[in-house]
N, C-alpha and C positions, 0 to 999 in steps of 0.2 A: 283348194280344190274342192269344188263342188259338191253336196251331198247328192248323191242319185241315188232310187228307191226301184227295187223291182220287187213282181207281187204273182201270186199264184193266189186262185180257189180252188176253195177244195170243201170234199165233202165231207157229211158226216163223220166217214171212222178216218180222215184227214189222206183220205188219196188227191192226189190232185188231177182236173178237171184241165184247167187252163192256166199260163203260168206264158209271162216275158222272158223276152234277151238277161238281162239284168238277174234273176230270181237265177237262170241257168248256174251264169257264171258266176254265182255263190254258196249251188249246193258244195257239199263235204267234196274232196278230192275219192276219182273213181267210181268217183256214182252218173250213170243217167239218168237223163234227167229227161223225160215222158211223160201224158198221160194217163195215171194211171199207177202211177208213183208213191212211192206209201212218205208223206209229210220226212217223217221219222230217222229213215234212212236216206234221206238226199239234207237233213237238218238236222242230226242227234244230237239239239239242244235241246227240241222238243218231243223227247220222248218221257213217259209215265203222266201226261197231262190231261189224265180223259176224264180225272174230277171239272178238270176244264173249260173243257168242252162243253162234259154237256151245263156248265153255269151259264155259257155265254151260248147258250140258244138255247136257255128257254130269259133270259132277257137282249136283248137286239136292239145293237145299239154300243156294249161294255165291250171293251178290247180286255187283252193279254201282255207288255208285252216282261219282253230283255234284252237289253242291251250288254253294250258293251260283250261282246261275244268276236273269241279270239278266231279269226280265221283265216289260211293260208293253200291260198292255190293250189293246182295241178302246175301253174308257173311261177310256183315259188315267192309268187307276191300275197304281201304283211297286207291282210286289213280287220278294224275294224267297225263290226257290226252290232243294227242294236233290228230284235226281231220283233213283231208285235201279230196275232192272232184278233181279226175283227170279227164278229156276228153281224150277216148285214142288217137290214132293218125286217126283213119278210123273211127267216130264217125255212118256215114250212110250207115257204114257197118254192122258195132257191132249193131246183139239186146238187149245189157250191153252194150250200150257206153262208161259208167259213170268209173274210177273204184274209191272207196268210203275206207279210210284206217284209220284207229287207234291205232297211237302210243299210249305204254307206255312211261311218261315222267319225273315220279313220281321222281326218286332219282335226275336229273335235274332240274326238276325246280323247287323241294324244296333247293339247291344245296341255287341258284342260288334267291328265297328269300329269304332266310340267309343269304346271302350279303347281300341282298339289307334293313333286318333289323338291322341288324350290322354296315352299314352302317351313317341310319336311329341316328341309338343310339348310334356316333360316335357326328354324327353332333349334333346332340342332349347336350352331352357330352361338348365340344366343346366351344356350342353355354353356355352350363349352369359357365362353370370354364376360356371362355377369359375374361371375367371382373377381377375373381379373381388372374390369368394369367393376369394383365395389371394392374393392384395394386404393385403386387411383383414387375414387375419389374420397376415400379418406387422406391421400396423401396429398401436400401441397411440397414441392420441390422447394429445399433450398436453407443456403445456414450464411446467409450474409445473418447479422440485424434483423433490418429488415420485413424476412421474409420469418426468422423467430419470432417477432412479436407477433407477426400473422396465427403462428399457429399456433400461441396459445394464445389468442384471445379467441381464436374455432372453437379452438377444447373447451374451450370460459360456455364460450355464447353455444354451443352444446349441451350444454344442460338447465339449457332455461326456451320450452319448447314452444311455449304462446305467443315468446317477441317476436315485433314485426326486427327488423337488416334493412340495413340500407346501406350496403356495398355502393359506393364510389371508388371514380379512377381513368385512368383511361384508356381510350376505346387499344383493346388487346389485350389487357392487365390478365385477366383471366375471370374476371369476376361471375360469371358460368358454370368454373368449377367450383368456385369457392362456395356458390352455394349450392353443390352439390353434394359440396364434402358435408357441407353443414344437415344438408339433408343425411345422407350416411351414417352420420355423426349423432345423428338425433333420432332416425326410426332403425336403423343398421337394416335401409333396404328393400323394410316390409314395408313400409308405407310407400301411397303416387306421389311422383315430383312430378308437376305441370309446373313447364316453363309456357309464355307465351313471346317472342317482340313487341315490343306494344307501339315500335316502329313500323312495322310488317303488315297494318292492316288499314283501312279506311276510319272510320269513327263506329258505322251503320252495321259495318264488318266483324272492330274488334267486339263491341255491345254485344253482340249474338255471342261471339264465342265466348265473349267474358261467363253472361250469364246463363245463357243458352235459350230455351223458348215452349212457347208451348205451340199448338198445333192449329194454322191459323193466323200469327202473332203478326203475319204480312205478307207479297207475294210470295210464291217458290213454299210457304214452311207444311207440307204436306205432311209433317209427324212430326209429336212435338221432338225435339234433342235440349240432351240435360250443356251447361257450358265445364266451362274448364277450373271457375268457380266446386259446382258442385263435385267435378270427375275429382278436382283435389280434398277430398273432406280426408282428414284422418292424419294428410300429410302434409304438403310445404306444395306451396303458387308461387312460384317466383315469375317475377313479370322486368325485364328485362330493357333495356330503354323507358325508363318510369316518367323522364323526363317532356315526355314526351308527347303521355296521356293528354284527351283533352280536359276541359276545365269540366264538361257535362261529364265527362267517366271521373276525373278525377274523388267530383262529390261524392257523386257512386259508391264509387273504391273506399270514400271515406266514412264511409256510410254500414258497408259493407268489413270490413278491418276494424269499428267501435262496437257497433250489434255483433255481431259473426250469423247474421240473416240478410237476405239478400230477395231476389224475386224476377224470376224466370223476365222471356218481356211476354209482352201478352197474355201475365198472371195476377191476379189481385194477391195472390196467396205467398206467404214470408214463409220460406224456410230457414232453417239454426242451417251452420256451418263450423263445425271449428276443423281451421289452416292453419297449419299459420302461413304467410306470410312475408316476403323476400325482396325486396325489390334490388332492383340496379340503374347507374345510373352517369355515363363520362360525362353530364352536363354539370353547370356549378346552380344549385338550388335556389342558393341563393339569392344568386345576380337574376331566374324565374320569377322567383317570388319580389323582387323590388320592380320586374321589368311586367309583372300583373299578367303573366304568365305557364307558373303554378304556383295552389293553395297554399298558404305560411302555414294550416291548420293540417292538409294531410302530406305538407311535409314534419312536423311538430311527430306527427303518430309516429309513418313509419322508420323514422331517428331517433325510435327509443334505442336498439344500440348501430349506433354507426362503426365498417372498417373500411380502410380510405387503402385501396393497392398500391404502392411502390408501382412504376414507371422500372421497365426490366435496368433506363440506362446508368438506373442508382440500383444496380446488385449487385454489382465486382462479378466476382468468382458464375452465379451463383449463373451465369450467361453460357459461360461452358457446362457447368452442368445440363442447363436446361439443355444448348446444344445434343449434348452428346447421348441425350435422354432418345432426339426425336430419333437421332442417328441409326441408335439399335429400337427402333422401331419400324421404321424405313427399311434398316437392313434386315426385318423379317418381310414388313410386307413384300417388297423391290427382292429379295433373296442373292441381294450385294452380299460382299464380299468385303464393309468397308466393316474399319472398327471402333476410327476417332478419328481426332481430330488435328491436323498438324501444327509448326507451334505461330510459324507466318500465321492462317486460318485464324489461333484463338487470337493473337495480338488484334489482327482487324476487328473479330468481336466483343472487342473490350474494347476498339474505338471509336467502334459507329456508337449517332443519335442513335437509334430503334423508335422513329417514331412510332411506328403500328406495336413496338413491344412486343409476349411473346407472339403473336397473332401472325407477326411481320417474320419472327426465327424459326417459328417451326418451317412457313410457308415458303423462308428463304431456302434450309436442310432439306425438304423436298424435295428442290428439283436441282440440288446441286446432289442429292441420293440418286436422282431420275439421269442423269449423267455422265456420273465419277465414274471412270474405269479403272481406279490403283483403285489399295487398300484404301485407304486415310481423306477425305480433305484438306487442301491446298487454297490456300489464298484464290489462289484464283480459281477459282472453283466455286464459288459465292458469288450471284451475281448483286453483288450490293449502286447502289448511286456513287461513282468514284469521287462527284463533290463532297458526300457526307463521307466516300468512306474512310476515310481520315482526318480527322478533327489538328486543329492546329493545336503547338502548344500554349497556353495561358502566358497572356502577356508577366516580363512582372512589372513590378510596382514599387520605388519608389519611394519612400517616405521625406517631406521636405524637412526642410532646417529649422523652421519656424514649427512645423507640426504641424497638428490640424487636428479639426472636430470630430472623433471616430460615427457619433451620434448621427448627422449634416450628416458626414460624406452619403451615410450609414443613408438615411432619408430619398441623397439626390439620384445615390443609383435603384432603387424602387424607383424611385419620379421617372428616371427613363426608363431602362427596361420595363415599365407600362406604357412610357409611348412608345419604344421600340416595337415593341409587340401592340398597340393599335386597340390596347384592352385586354389584351387575353390574358386572367391568369398565370394561367400554365405553362405555356410561351412565353411567360413571362419572367417564371420562377428557371425554368431551361436557362434562359438567359446568363439565371443568376449563380447558381451550378444546385438550386433551391432544393428539395420536393413541396409538392404541394404547399401541403398543411404546414410547415419552416416559412415562405412565400405571407402564408396567410396573417401566419401569429402577426410575423413580422412589422404589415402593413396596417393591423390593429395594434401594432405596437405605439407604431405614429402616425396613426389614425385619417388613414393613407385611404381614402376612398376605394 
């Protein structure tokens, strides 16, 4: 809707001399607009402005405005108007020394009001969800041995707020959630938690985001900006996908972790920072070190405390526990009367290999909840790949009558798994039904590179 402006020329006593059609249209309902009409009768909002008018007459060119005036016309149309009274540049010589304008700002003010309302609603929602998010951040679901071991480790780590921590595990295992849990347990949610995905930005933008910059540091640096390291002061800086950092940024990050000092881009002044650094990766950093893609000194500096998150396929009935948690979440969000899983669905969830881990499970349940029309999820509601949904039972092995050398067999199986997985240790471990850590231990045991 275009913004239109009406006007009127008024004298020192605020009587209308000349006026436009739009000025007359927005006058107060029931009033007849004519030359000689009093402005305060046509626009009651200007009542009592005698002192302001006197000031304007002594200061040509100055103005006085009243914004967001609500007007309902005789045709029962509602408008939001901006009113302005302006002193002309030569008031002493003018018969009508004041210009009064009325501008239709309906569309603009309504957009502003909607933005304010949405902001207030968001603040209210954050206030309502804040305690729930902190409770969620302090909880790791699962009762399997692997999850109980992870919970115990996290509780211990929370009491060492200065130690750097490296979270390792396959994509989708919940490294970001564990990082938030460590933060909330350490700082009780009172200090900042700053997260950055190192794979999301090119090197030049990533450096500016991390370290900040001074005005004029580069083209379009029109003002100084804090970096995420600075924003994390007193709290936690969480660097996800740390293995994707370039060697240049790896060196700069190592300096920050070791000295707790940094410089903004374009500045020669070092600043002190006090924050905990958490890092996460799904890459094998030792392999990256061997390939000269990751600094060994940074690895050992990050690896003060290391946690490896187990893949979902190793968590047994925790898969069902997590699925039921997601069902409850989406039941409330989608307003569905779905309360659980049928046995056929439970069986299918246990059999699936879960290459995408918890993230894949969450997306699967979300889709199922969108389309489900019954009170519980069935196997047919779960859109799992048919080729992977049901794994065949493992073949039995018969011990030869003459016996065998167990260690030689174990070594051979490890080598065959690596060959079949084309050197991918995570996949090779899966082929043998081992966790990644157990697989690495056995490789070292047999000195297999």
